[in-house]
N, C-alpha and C positions, 0 to 999 in steps of 0.2 A: 468471607471477607471479615478482615479484623483491622483494629488500630486504625492508623491514619488512611487506610483504604477504604473505610466504610464510606458509604455514599453520603455526600453533603446534603444538608437539610433543604436546599433550593429545589432538589428533583423530587422530593417525597410525594407532592401533590399529584403529578400526572397520572393517569391511569396506567395499569400494566397492560401491555400489548404483546406479550409473549405468544399468544395464540395467533398473532397476525405475522409472525415470522416467516421468512421464506423457508421452503422446504429445506430440511437438514439443519437449521438453525434452532435447535431445541435444547432444553437444559440438559445437563449431563445425568446419566442413570442414577437414581436414587435421590437427586435433588428435589427439595420440596417446591411446590408452586411459589411460595414466599421467597425462597432462595433465587429461583429463576427470575421472578420479578426484580428483586434487589439488584441482580447483576444487570438485567435489561435496563433498568431505570439508571443505574450509575453510568453505564456506557452511553446511554442516550444524553445524559447530563454532561459528561466528559466530552463527547464530541461536539455539543453546543458550545461548550467553554472554549475548547482547544481552537475550533474554527474561528470563533469570535477574536480570540487573540491574535491568530494568524492574519486574519483580514485586516486587523487594526494595524499591522505594520505598515510604516511608510514605504514609499517606493524605493528610496535609497537603501533601506535596511533590507527589503526584499532582494534587491538586486545584488548586494554585497553577499547576503547568504546564498543565493543561487549561484553566483560565481564560485564561492568557496566550495560549495557542495559539488559543483561540476569538476572542480579540480580534484577533490578527494575521490570522487568516482572514477575519474580517469586513472588516478594513480592505483586505486583498488582493481580495477579491471585488468590494468597491465600486470600488476603482481600476481593476481590470481589466475589469469588465463593466457598471459603472454601475447603472441601475436593473434589478434581476433579477426583479421581480414577474412571475409567471407561467412563469418558466423552472423547469426541473426539475433539482434538485441531489440526487445519490445521496450519502449519508454512509454511516456504519457504527455498529452497535451495539457499545459496547466490551467486549472480552474480553482476558484475559490481560494485564491491566495497561496496555492501550491507552489513550490519552487519551480522556476522557469528553466528548464533544461534545453530549450529549443537550439541554443547556440552550440551546445555540447553535441546533440543530435546531428546537426549539420556537419560538425568537424569530423565526427566519427564516421559519418557517410563518406566524406571526402578521403578518409584514411582506409576506406575499403570495407568497413562494417556494412551489413545490411540492417536497415532500421525498419521496425513496425510499430503500429499503434493499436492498442485494443479498442474494442467497440463492442456495444450491445447490439446483437442482431436480432434476439428473441427475449422479451422480458422474462427474468428469473432463470434464464438459461445461462451456461457458461459463456464467457466472452469469446469473440473471435479475434484474429489479428490480421491486419492488412499492411502490406508494404507501404512505406513512406519514403520520399525523397524530399529535398528542399523545393523541387518544383511540383510536389503534388499539389492538384487542385482539391482543397479541403471542402467538405460539405457538412451541413448540420446533421449531427446524428442524435441519438437518445439524450434527453436533457439538454439539447441544443449545444452539445459539445462537438467541436470541429473534428471531424474524422475523415480518412481517406475515402474516396468514392467507391461505390460498388464494383467498378472495373479493376480496382488495385488488386494485386495478388493477395490471395489468402495464404498465410504461412503460419509456421509454428516456431516459436522463438527458442533460442538455446539459453538465453539469459534474459530475465524480465525484470523491470523496475516498477515496484509497486508503491504508489503514494500513500504516505502515512498520515493519518490524523493524530494518531498517538502510537506510542511503542514503548516497549519494556526492554530491560537489559537481557531478558531471556530470548529475544528475537521474535516475539509475538507483536502483531500489528492490530491496532485499533483503526478500522477503516470507516467508511461512511454509513454502514449498517445494512446494506443490501446483499452482503454476502457473495458479490459476483467474483472477486478474486479467489476466494476460498473455493467456490464451486468449479472455477476454471482450473486452478491448480490440481484439484482433487481428480480431475478427469483427463489431464494432459499425460501422455505416455510416450516418450520419456518426459518426466517432469523437468521444467527448466530450472536453472539456478536463479533463485529469486532474492533480489536486493531490495529491501525496503528503504525508501527515501523520504526524508522529512526533516523537520527542525529540531534542534536540540531542546528547545522549551517545550516540545510535545512529549517529553519522557515521562513516563509513569512507573511508580513502583511495581505494578503488574496491571494487564488488562484483564486479570481474572479468566485465563483461557478456557474455552468451552471445547467440546469434543470436535466440532467443525472447524476450529481455529487452526491454521496452517502456519507452522513457525517459519519465519524467513530463514534463509540461509546466511544472511548478513543484513545488517542495518548501517546506512551511512548517513551523517547529517553534515551540516556545515562545519562541524568540528572534527569530522573524520569518521573512522570505523568505531561503532558503538557496540555491536553484537555480532557474534559469528556462530554458525552452527557446526564449525569444524570440532569434531569430538574431542580433540586434544586441547581446544581453547574455550569452548563455550561453557558458560555456566549452566548448571542444570536448572530447569525451570521447577517452580513450584507445582504441587499436584493440581490437576485441572479441576474446575468446578468451584 
């Protein structure tokens, strides 16, 4: 970590909790305990800052950003995949100020896409995906998040939308810190095409990617496509760690 990416002073006092990380969320080989703590503390502080900024947005601003983002997502999906009828897209139910894509989900369903939502079935285990339609009777799941009921079909997505707390131009995602998406993507075979979805103001110079961090195939914000993993277009990421 160097220059403007050094952790800001406001996070220096909390204790380091690297030892409490979920399995697989460890420091890169050769990293010192202090380096591991620096990254963990910086990420924790950035999550708090970015979430607070996002939740402070008024309803009109959120709605405008969500509509713009949905339009860019629709355009990107059409350009990248063409006719997606019959393919399975995993979206997400908005929480904590996340972009609300439920109208897009309903529209895509009407156009012939199959839609799913991720949910926690076992704590610290990979996510599972259940089918969703506009008529689905939602129930309360882990962290009180609305999810499809147990009788909804278990599925494996072709394309997954991953909510972003933060992101960088190299395609890396800063999530909520639980590691659920990374663990899920690591075990899915074949791995779905993953699109990170978030706000333009959540951009970071780098998230300081660690070995467990999985790069998004694309990142889309309310301002359009921001990053792609296409080898011919993608900017190369900095060294991990």
